[in-house]
mmCIF file of the N, C-alpha and C atoms, coordinates in Angstrom:
data_MODEL
# 
_entry.id   MODEL 
# 
loop_
_atom_site.group_PDB 
_atom_site.id 
_atom_site.type_symbol 
_atom_site.label_atom_id 
_atom_site.label_alt_id 
_atom_site.label_comp_id 
_atom_site.label_asym_id 
_atom_site.label_entity_id 
_atom_site.label_seq_id 
_atom_site.pdbx_PDB_ins_code 
_atom_site.Cartn_x 
_atom_site.Cartn_y 
_atom_site.Cartn_z 
_atom_site.occupancy 
_atom_site.B_iso_or_equiv 
_atom_site.pdbx_formal_charge 
_atom_site.auth_seq_id 
_atom_site.auth_comp_id 
_atom_site.auth_asym_id 
_atom_site.auth_atom_id 
_atom_site.pdbx_PDB_model_num 
ATOM 1   N N  . MET A 1 1  ? -13.692 -37.463 67.554 1.00 0.00 ? 1  MET A N  1 
ATOM 2   C CA . MET A 1 1  ? -14.958 -38.352 68.568 1.00 0.00 ? 1  MET A CA 1 
ATOM 3   C C  . MET A 1 1  ? -16.794 -39.064 67.985 1.00 0.00 ? 1  MET A C  1 
ATOM 4   N N  . GLN A 1 2  ? -15.882 -40.161 68.885 1.00 0.00 ? 2  GLN A N  1 
ATOM 5   C CA . GLN A 1 2  ? -17.338 -41.225 68.768 1.00 0.00 ? 2  GLN A CA 1 
ATOM 6   C C  . GLN A 1 2  ? -18.922 -40.553 69.479 1.00 0.00 ? 2  GLN A C  1 
ATOM 7   N N  . PRO A 1 3  ? -19.933 -40.469 68.666 1.00 0.00 ? 3  PRO A N  1 
ATOM 8   C CA . PRO A 1 3  ? -21.349 -39.945 68.494 1.00 0.00 ? 3  PRO A CA 1 
ATOM 9   C C  . PRO A 1 3  ? -22.090 -40.499 69.335 1.00 0.00 ? 3  PRO A C  1 
ATOM 10  N N  . ILE A 1 4  ? -22.734 -40.719 69.961 1.00 0.00 ? 4  ILE A N  1 
ATOM 11  C CA . ILE A 1 4  ? -23.900 -41.213 70.837 1.00 0.00 ? 4  ILE A CA 1 
ATOM 12  C C  . ILE A 1 4  ? -25.165 -40.563 70.814 1.00 0.00 ? 4  ILE A C  1 
ATOM 13  N N  . ARG A 1 5  ? -26.319 -40.974 70.381 1.00 0.00 ? 5  ARG A N  1 
ATOM 14  C CA . ARG A 1 5  ? -26.915 -40.010 70.552 1.00 0.00 ? 5  ARG A CA 1 
ATOM 15  C C  . ARG A 1 5  ? -28.384 -40.619 71.733 1.00 0.00 ? 5  ARG A C  1 
ATOM 16  N N  . PHE A 1 6  ? -28.566 -39.673 72.734 1.00 0.00 ? 6  PHE A N  1 
ATOM 17  C CA . PHE A 1 6  ? -29.594 -40.613 73.760 1.00 0.00 ? 6  PHE A CA 1 
ATOM 18  C C  . PHE A 1 6  ? -30.354 -39.492 73.808 1.00 0.00 ? 6  PHE A C  1 
ATOM 19  N N  . GLU A 1 7  ? -31.941 -40.063 73.820 1.00 0.00 ? 7  GLU A N  1 
ATOM 20  C CA . GLU A 1 7  ? -33.199 -39.443 73.645 1.00 0.00 ? 7  GLU A CA 1 
ATOM 21  C C  . GLU A 1 7  ? -33.792 -39.838 74.996 1.00 0.00 ? 7  GLU A C  1 
ATOM 22  N N  . LEU A 1 8  ? -34.458 -38.884 76.053 1.00 0.00 ? 8  LEU A N  1 
ATOM 23  C CA . LEU A 1 8  ? -34.395 -38.203 77.501 1.00 0.00 ? 8  LEU A CA 1 
ATOM 24  C C  . LEU A 1 8  ? -35.923 -39.128 76.609 1.00 0.00 ? 8  LEU A C  1 
ATOM 25  N N  . ASP A 1 9  ? -36.430 -40.018 77.594 1.00 0.00 ? 9  ASP A N  1 
ATOM 26  C CA . ASP A 1 9  ? -37.851 -40.684 77.740 1.00 0.00 ? 9  ASP A CA 1 
ATOM 27  C C  . ASP A 1 9  ? -38.852 -39.226 78.186 1.00 0.00 ? 9  ASP A C  1 
ATOM 28  N N  . ALA A 1 10 ? -39.854 -39.378 76.758 1.00 0.00 ? 10 ALA A N  1 
ATOM 29  C CA . ALA A 1 10 ? -41.281 -38.605 77.259 1.00 0.00 ? 10 ALA A CA 1 
ATOM 30  C C  . ALA A 1 10 ? -42.094 -37.955 78.450 1.00 0.00 ? 10 ALA A C  1 
ATOM 31  N N  . HIS A 1 11 ? -41.640 -38.274 79.346 1.00 0.00 ? 11 HIS A N  1 
ATOM 32  C CA . HIS A 1 11 ? -41.915 -38.061 81.429 1.00 0.00 ? 11 HIS A CA 1 
ATOM 33  C C  . HIS A 1 11 ? -40.998 -37.488 81.397 1.00 0.00 ? 11 HIS A C  1 
ATOM 34  N N  . HIS A 1 12 ? -40.016 -37.123 80.733 1.00 0.00 ? 12 HIS A N  1 
ATOM 35  C CA . HIS A 1 12 ? -38.979 -36.068 81.658 1.00 0.00 ? 12 HIS A CA 1 
ATOM 36  C C  . HIS A 1 12 ? -38.047 -35.112 80.992 1.00 0.00 ? 12 HIS A C  1 
ATOM 37  N N  . ASP A 1 13 ? -37.838 -34.095 81.391 1.00 0.00 ? 13 ASP A N  1 
ATOM 38  C CA . ASP A 1 13 ? -37.142 -32.897 80.868 1.00 0.00 ? 13 ASP A CA 1 
ATOM 39  C C  . ASP A 1 13 ? -35.608 -33.210 81.007 1.00 0.00 ? 13 ASP A C  1 
ATOM 40  N N  . HIS A 1 14 ? -34.996 -34.189 81.930 1.00 0.00 ? 14 HIS A N  1 
ATOM 41  C CA . HIS A 1 14 ? -33.598 -34.170 81.991 1.00 0.00 ? 14 HIS A CA 1 
ATOM 42  C C  . HIS A 1 14 ? -33.414 -35.465 82.165 1.00 0.00 ? 14 HIS A C  1 
ATOM 43  N N  . VAL A 1 15 ? -31.961 -35.598 82.427 1.00 0.00 ? 15 VAL A N  1 
ATOM 44  C CA . VAL A 1 15 ? -31.258 -36.772 83.082 1.00 0.00 ? 15 VAL A CA 1 
ATOM 45  C C  . VAL A 1 15 ? -30.487 -36.247 83.856 1.00 0.00 ? 15 VAL A C  1 
ATOM 46  N N  . GLU A 1 16 ? -30.011 -37.106 84.796 1.00 0.00 ? 16 GLU A N  1 
ATOM 47  C CA . GLU A 1 16 ? -28.467 -36.559 85.425 1.00 0.00 ? 16 GLU A CA 1 
ATOM 48  C C  . GLU A 1 16 ? -27.634 -36.945 85.621 1.00 0.00 ? 16 GLU A C  1 
ATOM 49  N N  . LEU A 1 17 ? -26.245 -35.898 85.197 1.00 0.00 ? 17 LEU A N  1 
ATOM 50  C CA . LEU A 1 17 ? -25.242 -36.930 84.518 1.00 0.00 ? 17 LEU A CA 1 
ATOM 51  C C  . LEU A 1 17 ? -24.681 -38.168 84.910 1.00 0.00 ? 17 LEU A C  1 
ATOM 52  N N  . ASN A 1 18 ? -24.591 -38.327 86.428 1.00 0.00 ? 18 ASN A N  1 
ATOM 53  C CA . ASN A 1 18 ? -23.877 -39.553 85.936 1.00 0.00 ? 18 ASN A CA 1 
ATOM 54  C C  . ASN A 1 18 ? -25.235 -40.949 85.672 1.00 0.00 ? 18 ASN A C  1 
ATOM 55  N N  . GLN A 1 19 ? -26.509 -40.434 85.781 1.00 0.00 ? 19 GLN A N  1 
ATOM 56  C CA . GLN A 1 19 ? -27.187 -41.699 85.621 1.00 0.00 ? 19 GLN A CA 1 
ATOM 57  C C  . GLN A 1 19 ? -27.005 -41.883 83.933 1.00 0.00 ? 19 GLN A C  1 
ATOM 58  N N  . LEU A 1 20 ? -26.865 -40.234 83.173 1.00 0.00 ? 20 LEU A N  1 
ATOM 59  C CA . LEU A 1 20 ? -26.358 -40.864 81.993 1.00 0.00 ? 20 LEU A CA 1 
ATOM 60  C C  . LEU A 1 20 ? -25.374 -41.386 81.821 1.00 0.00 ? 20 LEU A C  1 
ATOM 61  N N  . LEU A 1 21 ? -24.165 -40.844 81.153 1.00 0.00 ? 21 LEU A N  1 
ATOM 62  C CA . LEU A 1 21 ? -22.997 -42.225 81.332 1.00 0.00 ? 21 LEU A CA 1 
ATOM 63  C C  . LEU A 1 21 ? -23.765 -43.400 81.764 1.00 0.00 ? 21 LEU A C  1 
ATOM 64  N N  . LYS A 1 22 ? -24.527 -44.286 82.711 1.00 0.00 ? 22 LYS A N  1 
ATOM 65  C CA . LYS A 1 22 ? -24.447 -45.448 83.165 1.00 0.00 ? 22 LYS A CA 1 
ATOM 66  C C  . LYS A 1 22 ? -25.251 -45.988 81.701 1.00 0.00 ? 22 LYS A C  1 
ATOM 67  N N  . LEU A 1 23 ? -25.859 -45.258 81.898 1.00 0.00 ? 23 LEU A N  1 
ATOM 68  C CA . LEU A 1 23 ? -27.674 -45.575 80.704 1.00 0.00 ? 23 LEU A CA 1 
ATOM 69  C C  . LEU A 1 23 ? -26.812 -45.225 79.348 1.00 0.00 ? 23 LEU A C  1 
ATOM 70  N N  . VAL A 1 24 ? -25.452 -44.930 78.772 1.00 0.00 ? 24 VAL A N  1 
ATOM 71  C CA . VAL A 1 24 ? -25.034 -44.906 77.944 1.00 0.00 ? 24 VAL A CA 1 
ATOM 72  C C  . VAL A 1 24 ? -23.839 -46.113 77.673 1.00 0.00 ? 24 VAL A C  1 
ATOM 73  N N  . GLY A 1 25 ? -23.609 -46.849 78.843 1.00 0.00 ? 25 GLY A N  1 
ATOM 74  C CA . GLY A 1 25 ? -22.666 -48.053 79.061 1.00 0.00 ? 25 GLY A CA 1 
ATOM 75  C C  . GLY A 1 25 ? -21.003 -47.357 79.145 1.00 0.00 ? 25 GLY A C  1 
ATOM 76  N N  . LEU A 1 26 ? -20.924 -45.718 79.739 1.00 0.00 ? 26 LEU A N  1 
ATOM 77  C CA . LEU A 1 26 ? -19.203 -45.369 79.725 1.00 0.00 ? 26 LEU A CA 1 
ATOM 78  C C  . LEU A 1 26 ? -18.994 -46.176 81.309 1.00 0.00 ? 26 LEU A C  1 
ATOM 79  N N  . CYS A 1 27 ? -20.131 -46.587 82.304 1.00 0.00 ? 27 CYS A N  1 
ATOM 80  C CA . CYS A 1 27 ? -19.886 -46.760 83.096 1.00 0.00 ? 27 CYS A CA 1 
ATOM 81  C C  . CYS A 1 27 ? -20.581 -47.863 83.416 1.00 0.00 ? 27 CYS A C  1 
ATOM 82  N N  . ASP A 1 28 ? -20.198 -48.452 84.370 1.00 0.00 ? 28 ASP A N  1 
ATOM 83  C CA . ASP A 1 28 ? -21.221 -49.994 85.271 1.00 0.00 ? 28 ASP A CA 1 
ATOM 84  C C  . ASP A 1 28 ? -22.718 -49.471 85.949 1.00 0.00 ? 28 ASP A C  1 
ATOM 85  N N  . SER A 1 29 ? -22.330 -48.351 86.978 1.00 0.00 ? 29 SER A N  1 
ATOM 86  C CA . SER A 1 29 ? -22.952 -47.694 87.837 1.00 0.00 ? 29 SER A CA 1 
ATOM 87  C C  . SER A 1 29 ? -23.239 -46.197 87.772 1.00 0.00 ? 29 SER A C  1 
ATOM 88  N N  . GLY A 1 30 ? -24.232 -45.788 88.680 1.00 0.00 ? 30 GLY A N  1 
ATOM 89  C CA . GLY A 1 30 ? -24.551 -44.714 88.769 1.00 0.00 ? 30 GLY A CA 1 
ATOM 90  C C  . GLY A 1 30 ? -23.320 -44.162 89.775 1.00 0.00 ? 30 GLY A C  1 
ATOM 91  N N  . GLY A 1 31 ? -22.919 -44.706 90.225 1.00 0.00 ? 31 GLY A N  1 
ATOM 92  C CA . GLY A 1 31 ? -21.881 -44.944 91.934 1.00 0.00 ? 31 GLY A CA 1 
ATOM 93  C C  . GLY A 1 31 ? -20.676 -44.649 91.143 1.00 0.00 ? 31 GLY A C  1 
ATOM 94  N N  . ALA A 1 32 ? -20.118 -45.083 89.884 1.00 0.00 ? 32 ALA A N  1 
ATOM 95  C CA . ALA A 1 32 ? -18.899 -44.945 88.606 1.00 0.00 ? 32 ALA A CA 1 
ATOM 96  C C  . ALA A 1 32 ? -19.174 -44.019 88.267 1.00 0.00 ? 32 ALA A C  1 
ATOM 97  N N  . GLY A 1 33 ? -19.968 -43.753 87.270 1.00 0.00 ? 33 GLY A N  1 
ATOM 98  C CA . GLY A 1 33 ? -20.721 -42.270 87.033 1.00 0.00 ? 33 GLY A CA 1 
ATOM 99  C C  . GLY A 1 33 ? -20.466 -40.898 88.048 1.00 0.00 ? 33 GLY A C  1 
ATOM 100 N N  . LYS A 1 34 ? -20.365 -40.871 88.974 1.00 0.00 ? 34 LYS A N  1 
ATOM 101 C CA . LYS A 1 34 ? -20.421 -40.338 90.164 1.00 0.00 ? 34 LYS A CA 1 
ATOM 102 C C  . LYS A 1 34 ? -18.618 -39.511 90.254 1.00 0.00 ? 34 LYS A C  1 
ATOM 103 N N  . ALA A 1 35 ? -18.111 -40.737 90.514 1.00 0.00 ? 35 ALA A N  1 
ATOM 104 C CA . ALA A 1 35 ? -16.662 -41.287 90.294 1.00 0.00 ? 35 ALA A CA 1 
ATOM 105 C C  . ALA A 1 35 ? -15.465 -40.545 88.817 1.00 0.00 ? 35 ALA A C  1 
ATOM 106 N N  . LEU A 1 36 ? -16.624 -40.559 87.954 1.00 0.00 ? 36 LEU A N  1 
ATOM 107 C CA . LEU A 1 36 ? -15.903 -40.361 86.724 1.00 0.00 ? 36 LEU A CA 1 
ATOM 108 C C  . LEU A 1 36 ? -15.835 -38.654 86.179 1.00 0.00 ? 36 LEU A C  1 
ATOM 109 N N  . VAL A 1 37 ? -17.428 -38.151 87.093 1.00 0.00 ? 37 VAL A N  1 
ATOM 110 C CA . VAL A 1 37 ? -17.711 -36.695 87.223 1.00 0.00 ? 37 VAL A CA 1 
ATOM 111 C C  . VAL A 1 37 ? -16.634 -36.332 88.748 1.00 0.00 ? 37 VAL A C  1 
ATOM 112 N N  . ALA A 1 38 ? -16.574 -36.848 89.171 1.00 0.00 ? 38 ALA A N  1 
ATOM 113 C CA . ALA A 1 38 ? -15.795 -35.876 90.025 1.00 0.00 ? 38 ALA A CA 1 
ATOM 114 C C  . ALA A 1 38 ? -14.076 -35.939 89.606 1.00 0.00 ? 38 ALA A C  1 
ATOM 115 N N  . SER A 1 39 ? -13.579 -37.081 89.250 1.00 0.00 ? 39 SER A N  1 
ATOM 116 C CA . SER A 1 39 ? -12.122 -36.669 88.542 1.00 0.00 ? 39 SER A CA 1 
ATOM 117 C C  . SER A 1 39 ? -11.866 -35.866 87.643 1.00 0.00 ? 39 SER A C  1 
ATOM 118 N N  . GLY A 1 40 ? -12.733 -34.639 87.168 1.00 0.00 ? 40 GLY A N  1 
ATOM 119 C CA . GLY A 1 40 ? -12.477 -34.060 85.995 1.00 0.00 ? 40 GLY A CA 1 
ATOM 120 C C  . GLY A 1 40 ? -13.120 -34.332 84.343 1.00 0.00 ? 40 GLY A C  1 
ATOM 121 N N  . ALA A 1 41 ? -13.141 -35.697 84.552 1.00 0.00 ? 41 ALA A N  1 
ATOM 122 C CA . ALA A 1 41 ? -13.109 -36.235 83.163 1.00 0.00 ? 41 ALA A CA 1 
ATOM 123 C C  . ALA A 1 41 ? -14.103 -35.575 81.950 1.00 0.00 ? 41 ALA A C  1 
ATOM 124 N N  . VAL A 1 42 ? -14.945 -35.636 82.311 1.00 0.00 ? 42 VAL A N  1 
ATOM 125 C CA . VAL A 1 42 ? -16.662 -34.980 81.844 1.00 0.00 ? 42 VAL A CA 1 
ATOM 126 C C  . VAL A 1 42 ? -17.013 -33.405 81.696 1.00 0.00 ? 42 VAL A C  1 
ATOM 127 N N  . ARG A 1 43 ? -16.879 -33.186 80.188 1.00 0.00 ? 43 ARG A N  1 
ATOM 128 C CA . ARG A 1 43 ? -17.202 -32.234 79.662 1.00 0.00 ? 43 ARG A CA 1 
ATOM 129 C C  . ARG A 1 43 ? -19.203 -31.681 79.405 1.00 0.00 ? 43 ARG A C  1 
ATOM 130 N N  . VAL A 1 44 ? -19.697 -30.834 79.785 1.00 0.00 ? 44 VAL A N  1 
ATOM 131 C CA . VAL A 1 44 ? -20.952 -30.490 79.464 1.00 0.00 ? 44 VAL A CA 1 
ATOM 132 C C  . VAL A 1 44 ? -20.758 -29.109 78.737 1.00 0.00 ? 44 VAL A C  1 
ATOM 133 N N  . ASP A 1 45 ? -21.351 -29.174 77.441 1.00 0.00 ? 45 ASP A N  1 
ATOM 134 C CA . ASP A 1 45 ? -20.959 -28.285 76.221 1.00 0.00 ? 45 ASP A CA 1 
ATOM 135 C C  . ASP A 1 45 ? -19.507 -27.241 76.299 1.00 0.00 ? 45 ASP A C  1 
ATOM 136 N N  . GLY A 1 46 ? -18.954 -28.905 76.710 1.00 0.00 ? 46 GLY A N  1 
ATOM 137 C CA . GLY A 1 46 ? -17.632 -27.815 76.582 1.00 0.00 ? 46 GLY A CA 1 
ATOM 138 C C  . GLY A 1 46 ? -15.987 -27.515 77.985 1.00 0.00 ? 46 GLY A C  1 
ATOM 139 N N  . GLN A 1 47 ? -17.386 -27.269 78.933 1.00 0.00 ? 47 GLN A N  1 
ATOM 140 C CA . GLN A 1 47 ? -17.520 -26.856 79.619 1.00 0.00 ? 47 GLN A CA 1 
ATOM 141 C C  . GLN A 1 47 ? -16.855 -28.307 81.080 1.00 0.00 ? 47 GLN A C  1 
ATOM 142 N N  . VAL A 1 48 ? -15.704 -28.447 82.020 1.00 0.00 ? 48 VAL A N  1 
ATOM 143 C CA . VAL A 1 48 ? -15.481 -29.533 82.957 1.00 0.00 ? 48 VAL A CA 1 
ATOM 144 C C  . VAL A 1 48 ? -16.479 -29.192 83.594 1.00 0.00 ? 48 VAL A C  1 
ATOM 145 N N  . GLU A 1 49 ? -17.158 -30.172 83.991 1.00 0.00 ? 49 GLU A N  1 
ATOM 146 C CA . GLU A 1 49 ? -18.434 -30.739 85.119 1.00 0.00 ? 49 GLU A CA 1 
ATOM 147 C C  . GLU A 1 49 ? -17.863 -31.549 85.643 1.00 0.00 ? 49 GLU A C  1 
ATOM 148 N N  . LEU A 1 50 ? -18.603 -30.762 87.595 1.00 0.00 ? 50 LEU A N  1 
ATOM 149 C CA . LEU A 1 50 ? -17.876 -31.722 88.206 1.00 0.00 ? 50 LEU A CA 1 
ATOM 150 C C  . LEU A 1 50 ? -19.467 -31.390 89.155 1.00 0.00 ? 50 LEU A C  1 
ATOM 151 N N  . ARG A 1 51 ? -20.340 -31.514 88.886 1.00 0.00 ? 51 ARG A N  1 
ATOM 152 C CA . ARG A 1 51 ? -21.542 -31.713 89.882 1.00 0.00 ? 51 ARG A CA 1 
ATOM 153 C C  . ARG A 1 51 ? -22.009 -32.888 89.181 1.00 0.00 ? 51 ARG A C  1 
ATOM 154 N N  . LYS A 1 52 ? -22.047 -33.415 89.806 1.00 0.00 ? 52 LYS A N  1 
ATOM 155 C CA . LYS A 1 52 ? -22.222 -35.228 89.817 1.00 0.00 ? 52 LYS A CA 1 
ATOM 156 C C  . LYS A 1 52 ? -23.995 -35.557 89.197 1.00 0.00 ? 52 LYS A C  1 
ATOM 157 N N  . THR A 1 53 ? -24.705 -34.526 89.896 1.00 0.00 ? 53 THR A N  1 
ATOM 158 C CA . THR A 1 53 ? -25.885 -35.146 89.223 1.00 0.00 ? 53 THR A CA 1 
ATOM 159 C C  . THR A 1 53 ? -26.399 -33.846 88.967 1.00 0.00 ? 53 THR A C  1 
ATOM 160 N N  . CYS A 1 54 ? -25.214 -33.095 88.193 1.00 0.00 ? 54 CYS A N  1 
ATOM 161 C CA . CYS A 1 54 ? -26.178 -31.975 87.811 1.00 0.00 ? 54 CYS A CA 1 
ATOM 162 C C  . CYS A 1 54 ? -27.185 -32.003 86.174 1.00 0.00 ? 54 CYS A C  1 
ATOM 163 N N  . LYS A 1 55 ? -28.462 -31.775 86.025 1.00 0.00 ? 55 LYS A N  1 
ATOM 164 C CA . LYS A 1 55 ? -29.647 -31.725 85.317 1.00 0.00 ? 55 LYS A CA 1 
ATOM 165 C C  . LYS A 1 55 ? -29.046 -31.515 83.577 1.00 0.00 ? 55 LYS A C  1 
ATOM 166 N N  . ILE A 1 56 ? -29.400 -32.741 82.596 1.00 0.00 ? 56 ILE A N  1 
ATOM 167 C CA . ILE A 1 56 ? -28.680 -32.457 81.081 1.00 0.00 ? 56 ILE A CA 1 
ATOM 168 C C  . ILE A 1 56 ? -30.070 -32.086 80.865 1.00 0.00 ? 56 ILE A C  1 
ATOM 169 N N  . ARG A 1 57 ? -30.560 -31.638 79.517 1.00 0.00 ? 57 ARG A N  1 
ATOM 170 C CA . ARG A 1 57 ? -31.650 -31.370 79.361 1.00 0.00 ? 57 ARG A CA 1 
ATOM 171 C C  . ARG A 1 57 ? -31.126 -31.363 77.690 1.00 0.00 ? 57 ARG A C  1 
ATOM 172 N N  . ALA A 1 58 ? -32.286 -31.461 76.788 1.00 0.00 ? 58 ALA A N  1 
ATOM 173 C CA . ALA A 1 58 ? -32.273 -31.655 75.162 1.00 0.00 ? 58 ALA A CA 1 
ATOM 174 C C  . ALA A 1 58 ? -31.174 -30.610 75.135 1.00 0.00 ? 58 ALA A C  1 
ATOM 175 N N  . GLY A 1 59 ? -30.240 -30.890 73.796 1.00 0.00 ? 59 GLY A N  1 
ATOM 176 C CA . GLY A 1 59 ? -29.705 -29.763 73.690 1.00 0.00 ? 59 GLY A CA 1 
ATOM 177 C C  . GLY A 1 59 ? -28.349 -29.294 73.385 1.00 0.00 ? 59 GLY A C  1 
ATOM 178 N N  . GLN A 1 60 ? -27.894 -30.500 75.174 1.00 0.00 ? 60 GLN A N  1 
ATOM 179 C CA . GLN A 1 60 ? -26.937 -29.965 75.388 1.00 0.00 ? 60 GLN A CA 1 
ATOM 180 C C  . GLN A 1 60 ? -26.339 -31.605 74.693 1.00 0.00 ? 60 GLN A C  1 
ATOM 181 N N  . ARG A 1 61 ? -24.436 -31.681 74.961 1.00 0.00 ? 61 ARG A N  1 
ATOM 182 C CA . ARG A 1 61 ? -23.800 -32.384 74.464 1.00 0.00 ? 61 ARG A CA 1 
ATOM 183 C C  . ARG A 1 61 ? -22.904 -32.399 75.300 1.00 0.00 ? 61 ARG A C  1 
ATOM 184 N N  . VAL A 1 62 ? -22.558 -33.954 76.172 1.00 0.00 ? 62 VAL A N  1 
ATOM 185 C CA . VAL A 1 62 ? -21.923 -34.306 77.265 1.00 0.00 ? 62 VAL A CA 1 
ATOM 186 C C  . VAL A 1 62 ? -20.191 -35.323 76.436 1.00 0.00 ? 62 VAL A C  1 
ATOM 187 N N  . SER A 1 63 ? -19.502 -34.875 76.638 1.00 0.00 ? 63 SER A N  1 
ATOM 188 C CA . SER A 1 63 ? -17.947 -35.151 76.158 1.00 0.00 ? 63 SER A CA 1 
ATOM 189 C C  . SER A 1 63 ? -17.375 -36.731 77.241 1.00 0.00 ? 63 SER A C  1 
ATOM 190 N N  . CYS A 1 64 ? -16.451 -37.285 76.946 1.00 0.00 ? 64 CYS A N  1 
ATOM 191 C CA . CYS A 1 64 ? -16.005 -38.422 78.636 1.00 0.00 ? 64 CYS A CA 1 
ATOM 192 C C  . CYS A 1 64 ? -15.380 -38.980 77.586 1.00 0.00 ? 64 CYS A C  1 
ATOM 193 N N  . GLU A 1 65 ? -13.811 -39.519 77.803 1.00 0.00 ? 65 GLU A N  1 
ATOM 194 C CA . GLU A 1 65 ? -13.164 -40.534 76.957 1.00 0.00 ? 65 GLU A CA 1 
ATOM 195 C C  . GLU A 1 65 ? -13.094 -40.777 75.844 1.00 0.00 ? 65 GLU A C  1 
ATOM 196 N N  . GLY A 1 66 ? -13.175 -39.562 74.976 1.00 0.00 ? 66 GLY A N  1 
ATOM 197 C CA . GLY A 1 66 ? -13.178 -39.908 73.663 1.00 0.00 ? 66 GLY A CA 1 
ATOM 198 C C  . GLY A 1 66 ? -14.985 -39.956 72.556 1.00 0.00 ? 66 GLY A C  1 
ATOM 199 N N  . VAL A 1 67 ? -15.585 -39.817 73.821 1.00 0.00 ? 67 VAL A N  1 
ATOM 200 C CA . VAL A 1 67 ? -16.961 -40.145 73.409 1.00 0.00 ? 67 VAL A CA 1 
ATOM 201 C C  . VAL A 1 67 ? -17.668 -39.094 73.448 1.00 0.00 ? 67 VAL A C  1 
ATOM 202 N N  . GLN A 1 68 ? -18.506 -38.618 72.204 1.00 0.00 ? 68 GLN A N  1 
ATOM 203 C CA . GLN A 1 68 ? -19.598 -37.439 72.591 1.00 0.00 ? 68 GLN A CA 1 
ATOM 204 C C  . GLN A 1 68 ? -21.186 -38.163 72.481 1.00 0.00 ? 68 GLN A C  1 
ATOM 205 N N  . ILE A 1 69 ? -21.874 -37.511 73.353 1.00 0.00 ? 69 ILE A N  1 
ATOM 206 C CA . ILE A 1 69 ? -23.224 -37.803 74.044 1.00 0.00 ? 69 ILE A CA 1 
ATOM 207 C C  . ILE A 1 69 ? -24.401 -36.429 73.513 1.00 0.00 ? 69 ILE A C  1 
ATOM 208 N N  . GLN A 1 70 ? -24.834 -36.993 72.155 1.00 0.00 ? 70 GLN A N  1 
ATOM 209 C CA . GLN A 1 70 ? -26.373 -35.090 71.488 1.00 0.00 ? 70 GLN A CA 1 
ATOM 210 C C  . GLN A 1 70 ? -27.428 -36.157 72.904 1.00 0.00 ? 70 GLN A C  1 
ATOM 211 N N  . VAL A 1 71 ? -27.842 -34.904 73.350 1.00 0.00 ? 71 VAL A N  1 
ATOM 212 C CA . VAL A 1 71 ? -28.835 -35.009 74.048 1.00 0.00 ? 71 VAL A CA 1 
ATOM 213 C C  . VAL A 1 71 ? -30.360 -34.922 73.424 1.00 0.00 ? 71 VAL A C  1 
ATOM 214 N N  . PHE A 1 72 ? -31.564 -35.698 73.386 1.00 0.00 ? 72 PHE A N  1 
ATOM 215 C CA . PHE A 1 72 ? -32.699 -35.141 72.419 1.00 0.00 ? 72 PHE A CA 1 
ATOM 216 C C  . PHE A 1 72 ? -33.473 -34.981 72.970 1.00 0.00 ? 72 PHE A C  1 
ATOM 217 N N  . ALA A 1 73 ? -34.651 -34.815 72.956 1.00 0.00 ? 73 ALA A N  1 
ATOM 218 C CA . ALA A 1 73 ? -35.491 -35.044 73.447 1.00 0.00 ? 73 ALA A CA 1 
ATOM 219 C C  . ALA A 1 73 ? -36.946 -36.197 72.815 1.00 0.00 ? 73 ALA A C  1 
ATOM 220 N N  . ALA A 1 74 ? -38.062 -36.319 73.078 1.00 0.00 ? 74 ALA A N  1 
ATOM 221 C CA . ALA A 1 74 ? -38.603 -37.295 72.555 1.00 0.00 ? 74 ALA A CA 1 
ATOM 222 C C  . ALA A 1 74 ? -39.273 -36.550 71.595 1.00 0.00 ? 74 ALA A C  1 
ATOM 223 N N  . PRO A 1 75 ? -39.707 -37.163 70.654 1.00 0.00 ? 75 PRO A N  1 
ATOM 224 C CA . PRO A 1 75 ? -40.572 -37.000 69.926 1.00 0.00 ? 75 PRO A CA 1 
ATOM 225 C C  . PRO A 1 75 ? -41.871 -36.607 69.839 1.00 0.00 ? 75 PRO A C  1 
# 
């Protein structure tokens, strides 16, 4: 599984799941991210996640389409 490291902005403690998928390039828009989540193709910490705007925080891992996203806090 290909890893991607995503660093949260220093002013935010989370990112919405659909936006994360867009920001790392797995989809073209937030709407496409919502559709991807709704399809059941996205896992958060190993569990299927169907909440399109769930808050992803530092330390969590998101996987989708053979890609694993590791979320880190800004230093």
